[in-house]
C-alpha positions in Angstrom: -21.0 127.8 -40.1 -19.1 127.9 -36.9 -17.1 125.5 -34.7 -18.1 124.8 -31.1 -15.1 125.4 -28.9 -14.0 122.5 -26.7 -10.9 121.3 -25.0 -8.4 119.1 -26.8 -9.4 116.1 -24.7 -12.7 115.7 -26.5 -11.1 115.3 -29.9 -8.8 112.3 -29.4 -9.5 108.9 -28.0 -6.0 108.8 -26.6 -6.9 111.6 -24.1 -10.0 110.1 -22.7 -13.1 110.9 -24.7 -16.5 109.8 -23.5 -16.8 107.8 -26.7 -13.9 105.7 -28.1 -12.7 106.7 -31.5 -11.1 103.3 -32.0 -14.1 101.7 -33.8 -16.0 102.4 -37.0 -19.4 103.8 -36.0 -22.4 102.5 -37.9 -23.1 105.9 -39.5 -19.5 106.0 -41.0 -20.1 102.5 -42.4 -23.4 103.8 -43.9 -21.6 106.7 -45.6 -18.9 104.4 -46.9 -21.6 102.2 -48.3 -23.2 105.3 -49.9 -19.9 106.4 -51.4 -19.5 103.0 -53.1 -23.2 102.7 -54.1 -23.4 106.0 -55.9 -20.3 105.6 -58.0 -21.0 101.9 -58.8 -24.6 102.9 -59.7 -23.3 105.7 -62.0 -20.9 103.4 -63.8 -23.8 100.9 -64.2 -26.0 103.7 -65.5 -23.4 104.8 -68.1 -23.2 101.2 -69.3 -27.0 101.1 -69.4 -27.1 104.2 -71.7 -24.4 102.7 -73.9 -26.2 99.3 -74.1 -29.9 100.0 -73.9 -30.3 103.7 -74.3 -33.8 104.1 -73.0 -34.2 104.4 -69.3 -36.7 105.6 -66.7 -36.5 107.3 -63.3 -36.5 103.9 -61.5 -34.0 101.7 -63.4 -31.9 99.3 -61.3 -28.9 101.5 -61.7 -30.8 104.6 -60.7 -32.2 102.8 -57.6 -28.7 102.0 -56.5 -27.6 105.6 -56.8 -30.7 106.8 -54.9 -30.0 104.1 -52.2 -26.5 105.6 -51.7 -27.8 109.1 -51.5 -30.6 108.1 -49.0 -28.1 106.1 -46.9 -25.8 109.1 -46.6 -28.5 111.6 -46.0 -30.4 109.6 -43.4 -27.3 108.5 -41.5 -25.8 111.9 -41.4 -29.2 113.5 -40.7 -29.5 111.2 -37.7 -26.0 112.2 -36.5 -26.9 115.9 -36.7 -30.2 115.4 -34.7 -28.6 113.2 -32.1 -25.6 115.4 -31.6 -27.8 118.5 -31.4 -30.4 117.2 -29.0 -28.7 114.4 -27.0 -25.1 114.5 -27.8 -22.4 113.9 -25.2 -19.9 116.6 -24.4 -17.4 114.9 -26.6 -19.8 114.7 -29.5 -20.8 118.3 -29.2 -17.2 119.4 -28.8 -16.1 117.8 -32.1 -19.1 119.1 -34.0 -19.5 121.9 -36.4 -22.6 124.2 -35.9 -24.8 125.1 -38.8 -28.3 126.7 -38.5 -28.5 125.8 -34.9 -27.7 122.1 -35.5 -24.4 120.3 -34.7 -22.7 117.5 -36.7 -19.2 116.5 -37.8 -17.9 118.5 -40.8 -18.0 115.4 -43.1 -21.7 114.8 -42.1 -22.7 118.3 -43.3 -20.9 117.8 -46.6 -22.5 114.4 -47.1 -26.0 115.8 -46.2 -25.6 118.5 -48.8 -24.5 115.9 -51.4 -27.5 113.7 -50.6 -29.9 116.7 -51.1 -28.2 117.6 -54.4 -28.3 114.0 -55.7 -31.9 113.4 -54.9 -32.9 116.8 -56.3 -31.2 116.0 -59.6 -33.2 112.8 -60.1 -36.5 114.4 -61.1 -34.6 117.1 -62.9 -32.8 114.5 -65.0 -36.0 112.7 -65.7 -37.6 115.9 -67.0 -34.5 116.6 -69.1 -34.6 113.3 -70.8 -38.4 113.6 -71.5 -37.8 117.1 -72.9 -34.6 116.7 -74.9 -34.0 112.9 -75.2 -30.7 111.2 -74.4 -27.7 113.2 -73.3 -25.1 113.8 -76.0 -22.5 114.1 -73.3 -22.0 113.2 -69.7 -22.1 116.7 -68.2 -25.7 117.8 -68.9 -27.1 120.3 -66.4 -28.9 117.7 -64.3 -25.8 115.5 -64.4 -23.7 118.4 -63.1 -26.0 118.7 -60.1 -25.8 114.9 -59.7 -22.0 115.0 -60.0 -21.6 117.7 -57.4 -23.8 115.7 -55.0 -21.8 112.5 -55.6 -18.5 114.3 -55.0 -19.9 115.9 -51.8 -20.8 112.4 -50.5 -17.3 111.1 -51.4 -15.6 114.0 -49.7 -18.0 113.8 -46.7 -17.1 110.1 -46.3 -13.4 110.8 -46.5 -13.7 113.7 -44.0 -15.6 111.5 -41.6 -13.2 108.6 -41.9 -10.3 111.1 -41.6 -11.7 112.6 -38.4 -12.1 109.2 -36.7 -8.7 108.1 -38.1 -7.0 111.2 -36.6 -8.7 110.9 -33.1 -7.9 107.2 -32.7 -5.2 105.5 -30.7 -2.4 103.6 -32.5 -4.4 100.4 -32.3 -7.5 102.1 -33.6 -5.7 103.8 -36.4 -4.7 100.5 -38.0 -8.4 99.5 -38.2 -9.7 102.9 -39.3 -6.9 103.3 -41.9 -8.8 101.0 -44.3 -12.0 103.1 -43.9 -9.9 106.1 -45.0 -8.3 104.2 -47.9 -11.6 102.9 -49.1 -13.2 106.4 -49.1 -10.1 107.8 -50.9 -10.4 105.0 -53.5 -14.0 105.8 -54.1 -13.0 109.5 -54.7 -10.4 108.4 -57.2 -13.0 106.2 -59.0 -15.5 109.1 -59.1 -13.0 111.4 -60.7 -12.0 108.8 -63.2 -15.7 108.3 -64.2 -16.0 112.1 -64.7 -13.0 112.0 -67.0 -14.0 109.0 -69.0 -14.7 111.1 -72.1 -11.0 112.0 -72.1 -9.5 108.6 -71.3 -10.2 106.3 -74.1 -7.1 104.4 -75.2 -7.4 106.2 -78.6 -6.7 109.5 -76.8 -3.6 108.4 -74.7 -1.1 109.5 -77.3 -2.4 113.0 -77.3 -1.1 115.9 -75.2 -4.5 116.7 -73.8 -4.7 113.4 -72.1 -1.4 113.8 -70.3 -2.1 117.4 -69.3 -5.5 116.4 -67.7 -3.9 113.4 -65.9 -1.1 115.7 -64.6 -3.6 118.2 -63.3 -6.0 115.7 -61.6 -4.2 112.7 -60.1 -1.0 114.0 -58.4 -3.2 116.2 -56.1 -5.2 113.1 -55.1 -2.3 110.7 -54.7 -0.1 113.1 -52.8 -3.0 114.1 -50.4 -3.9 110.5 -49.8 -0.3 109.5 -49.3 0.5 112.4 -46.9 -2.6 111.9 -44.7 -2.7 108.1 -44.7 -1.5 106.6 -41.4 -0.3 103.3 -42.9 2.8 102.3 -44.8 1.3 102.4 -48.3 -1.8 104.7 -48.3 -1.7 106.0 -51.9 -0.8 102.5 -53.2 -3.6 100.9 -51.2 -6.1 103.5 -52.5 -5.0 103.0 -56.1 -5.2 99.2 -55.6 -8.8 99.4 -54.3 -9.7 101.7 -57.2 -8.2 99.2 -59.6 -10.0 96.2 -58.1 -13.4 97.8 -58.0 -13.0 99.1 -61.5 -12.0 95.7 -62.8 -14.9 94.1 -61.0 -17.4 96.3 -62.7 -15.6 95.9 -66.0 -15.8 92.1 -65.7 -19.3 91.8 -64.1 -21.4 94.1 -66.3 -20.8 92.2 -69.6 -22.2 89.0 -67.9 -25.7 90.5 -68.1 -27.6 90.5 -71.4 -28.8 93.8 -72.9 -29.8 95.1 -76.2 -30.5 98.6 -77.6 -34.1 99.9 -77.4 -33.6 103.4 -78.9 -32.7 104.3 -82.4 -30.4 104.9 -84.2 -28.7 101.5 -83.5 -25.4 101.6 -85.3 -23.8 98.5 -83.9 -25.1 95.1 -82.6 -24.9 94.9 -78.8 -26.1 91.8 -76.9 -24.7 92.3 -73.4 -24.0 95.3 -71.1 -21.2 97.4 -72.4 -18.1 97.3 -70.1 -16.4 100.4 -68.8 -12.9 101.1 -70.0 -9.9 99.3 -68.4 -8.9 101.3 -65.3 -6.0 103.9 -65.4 -2.7 102.4 -64.4 -2.2 104.5 -61.2 -0.5 101.8 -59.1 3.0 102.4 -60.3 3.1 106.2 -59.7 1.3 105.6 -56.4 4.0 103.3 -55.2 6.7 105.9 -56.1 4.7 108.6 -54.4 4.5 106.6 -51.2 8.2 105.9 -51.3 9.0 109.5 -51.8 6.7 110.7 -49.0 8.2 108.0 -46.7 11.6 109.5 -47.1 10.3 112.9 -46.3 8.2 112.1 -43.2 6.7 109.3 -41.2 3.4 107.9 -42.5 0.5 110.1 -41.4 2.7 112.9 -40.2 3.2 116.4 -41.7 6.8 117.5 -41.8 8.1 119.8 -39.0 7.6 123.5 -39.7 11.3 124.0 -40.3 11.2 121.3 -42.9 8.1 122.5 -44.7 10.1 124.1 -47.6 11.1 120.5 -48.4 7.5 120.0 -49.6 8.3 122.1 -52.6 11.2 119.8 -53.4 9.0 116.7 -52.9 6.3 118.2 -55.2 9.0 119.0 -57.9 10.4 115.5 -57.8 7.0 113.8 -57.4 5.5 115.8 -60.3 8.3 114.8 -62.7 8.0 111.2 -61.5 4.3 111.0 -62.0 4.5 112.5 -65.5 7.3 110.2 -66.5 6.2 106.9 -64.9 2.4 107.2 -65.6 3.0 108.7 -69.1 5.3 106.0 -70.2 3.2 103.1 -68.8 -0.1 104.5 -70.1 1.4 105.3 -73.5 2.6 101.7 -73.9 -0.6 100.3 -72.5 -2.6 102.3 -75.0 -0.7 100.7 -77.9 -1.7 97.3 -76.5 -5.3 98.3 -75.9 -5.7 99.1 -79.6 -4.2 95.8 -80.7 -6.0 92.5 -81.2 -4.4 91.2 -78.0 -6.8 93.4 -75.9 -10.0 92.3 -77.7 -11.0 89.8 -75.2 -13.1 89.5 -72.0 -10.1 90.2 -69.7 -9.1 93.6 -71.1 -12.4 94.5 -72.8 -10.6 96.3 -75.6 -12.5 97.7 -78.6 -15.7 97.9 -76.6 -18.2 100.5 -77.8 -21.8 101.4 -77.3 -24.6 100.9 -79.8 -24.5 104.5 -81.0 -20.9 104.3 -82.2 -20.8 103.2 -85.9 -18.1 100.5 -86.6 -15.1 101.9 -88.5 -11.3 102.1 -88.7 -11.4 105.0 -86.2 -11.8 102.4 -83.4 -8.2 101.1 -83.9 -6.2 104.3 -84.3 -5.1 107.1 -82.1 -7.2 110.3 -82.5 -4.4 112.8 -83.2 -6.6 114.8 -85.5 -9.4 115.2 -83.0 -12.2 113.0 -81.6 -12.9 110.0 -83.8 -10.2 111.1 -86.3 -6.9 109.4 -87.1 -4.5 112.0 -88.3 -0.7 111.9 -88.4 1.3 112.0 -85.1 3.6 115.0 -84.8 6.3 114.6 -82.2 7.1 118.3 -82.3 3.4 119.3 -81.8 3.1 116.7 -79.0 6.2 117.9 -77.1 5.3 121.5 -77.7 2.0 120.9 -75.8 2.8 118.0 -73.5 5.8 119.6 -71.7 3.3 121.7 -69.8 2.4 118.5 -67.9 5.5 119.0 -65.8 4.7 122.4 -64.2 1.0 121.4 -64.0 2.0 118.2 -62.1 4.2 120.2 -59.8 1.4 122.5 -58.9 -1.0 119.6 -58.5 1.5 117.7 -56.3 2.2 120.7 -54.1 -1.6 121.3 -53.7 -1.9 117.6 -52.7 0.7 118.0 -50.0 -1.1 121.1 -48.6 -4.4 119.3 -48.7 -2.9 116.2 -47.0 -1.5 118.3 -44.3 -4.9 119.8 -43.7 -6.5 116.4 -43.7 -4.1 115.4 -40.9 -5.6 118.2 -38.7 -9.2 117.2 -39.2 -10.8 116.2 -35.9 -14.4 117.3 -36.3 
């Protein structure tokens, strides 16, 4: 893959491109739709498996996922063909060349994701016919599907970021929300991938806090550093929360019943996803910390770059402390009777989970086991969350600085 050289004037709408970067093009809207459709469809599909069990290649949830993959593939394929054969000097100048064709970097990533997703569909159907239901989320076909989904999410984010960075000040305010939406869908996709490790019953275990420290600081710091608005990480976390809650509240409105044995618990409606992770509070702190360090959407000056290490150190500790305390307390509530209602959807399980006391206790002794909590054992393992969060935050700042330079 190689970049096509071009003068700086073709990259930014402020310097006179042939095509203004101050609007959201239709193909970016199509890829943003795709990024939402695939992850909403996957969440629906997981609920389908937990409620009904039996599925086919063309269930409603699968069709939504396929629609997202097709929308991304067709829209970005059109961009590649148009840019290659009839693109303006500006379009060609900001394109990346691959196999003789030219398209924006994000379009190539999304095209690869669409191919991987649509390839995984018949593979997944064959897998189910050969081996039955998946016993865990990451079966081989689902790994291919997951890689495709994340490629579409990253492609959407890169496309939004490129238009965002080329726009004038007025255009940036409009395109900032396209960037935030794509970032929120990436957060949602990661949270779905981690759902086997984020049941409330696991939130008093060291493994939960280590995983959270590794995954979310890099996302929130990258989003916060590259976002050209006052509260980018907070806005992305808010959109993630709203979309997650909407799916959690809407899915149980539809009737559904198990159709594949063994049926270990009565289920009459679609099983809701878990309550979203409480990322808003640490996101607010991260935005405030980054605002003290540099202006929104700007990397620090080279002579101030070492300060990123300090920001990562403070931010990593802040994430572990704030998110850890809030999520720990919220887990207590989610296992209580107060959460067993429509609003919080506490104590909600699929039909393959046999009722038992394990539902209402923390699994200190392992999955589905109660066990005694040991503060010494917890601290002995969980303290690693601090250096892990530091590395994650520093990686996020590096990634955000790179996102700010994306123009193609």
